C-alpha positions, 0 to 999 in steps of 0.5 A: 617049045611046049616047055616054054608054053607050059612055063609062061602059061603057069607063070601067067596064071600065077601072076593073075592069082597073086595080081596085087602082089605082082602089081606091087612088084612090077611097080617097084621095078617100073619105079627103079627103071623110070628113075634110071631112064630119067637120070640118063635123059637128064644126064644126056641133056646136061652133057649137051649143054656143057658141051655147047657152053664149052664150044662157045667158051671165051676169054674176057679181059676187062680193063681199068678205066684209067688204062692207057693206050699203050697198056691196051695195045700191050694186052692186044699184042699178047692176045693176038700173038698167043696162037690160041685166039680165033678172033680178038674183039675190043669193046670200048666203054660205050660199045659195052653199054650198047651191047648190054642194052641190046642183050638186056633191053628191059634194063637199058633205061636204068643203065642209061640213067646212071651218072657215069658209064659203069661198063669197063672196056674189054677184049672178047677173045674167041678161042680156036680149035687148038685152045680146046686141048690147051687149057694149061696154056690158056691159064698161063696166058690169063695168069700173065695178063692179070697183073699187067697194068691197066687190066682189071680182071681176066675171066675164062669161061672154061674155069667154071665149066670145069667146076660144073663138070666136077659137080655133074660127076658127083651128082652122076655118082650119087644117082648111080648108087640110088639106081643100084639100090633100087635095082636090088630092091626090085629084084628082092621084091620079085623074089618075095612075090615068086616065093609066095607063089612057091609056097602056095603051090607047095603041094603041087610041087611035091606031087610033081616031084613024086611022079618024077617031073624034071627039075626044069619043069618045076623051076621053069614057071618061077623063072618065067614069072619073074621074067614076066614081072620084070618085062611088064614093069620095064614097059610101064617105066618106058611108057611113063618115061615117054609121057614125062618127056613129052610133058617136059618138052611141051611145057618147058622146052621154050623156057629152057631154050631161052634160059640156057640156050639148049634148043630142044630136049633130047630123049634117050636113044632107042637102044637105051629103051631096049636096054631098060626093057632087057634090064627089067627082064633080067632083074625079074629073071634074077629074082625068079631064079633065086627062088627056083634054086630053093625049090627041091 
């Protein structure tokens, strides 16, 4: 216990003496961990959004204006007999116009002023639980429906959701690379600050070596100093992350709910915040350990 008191006492004094350099080091760590925390928060909300859209994914079959009753019935039979549909709802051209007017009331007068009804008749298919893991079967059904007589187009929401997932994975990979680079930069910054401390205390270190002080007492303060820099930087990152989250939720929460249907912005779990703090301490400890190993 006395050894720990000595380590952190010496580290605290050293940080105060070189407070400008130490502050820069802590800000570097805070920036890296803030980026990581913000990235995790955005990623969690994007996954919530994509999952919400995926659960509400529908298959839409649009009919040509000249589609006959027999062709419409044939499409309905395939959809109803596929075993993938929880419900099949048919919208006539007039019903499609009314749905548009209900969803977009500001555009309804313009649509009503047109000489003809531009909205096609369609089938809206809500998929069942079995369809969640039967993407190939749905795509086969869509491929069967597309060339049928009377069918103008077939749209499957999960196709573009899959593309969105691919894009998100690419962005996630790029983000992780950036975070890794910032973590390396943070560790190097801490190491340089601690190294400056070691240079400033070289006479004291030589005296301690001459009197036979254990290497643990010589190296311990440098590791403690790195640990404190990393921990303080992580706490700064958490504070800024909380402030950013509160700002986004207050200013853009309603806009996001209206635009994409995401009710509320989710913050990262408490376990992630603890990991950010531990990660910052680990980065600082690593930088201090690298310098401590060089002390002879």
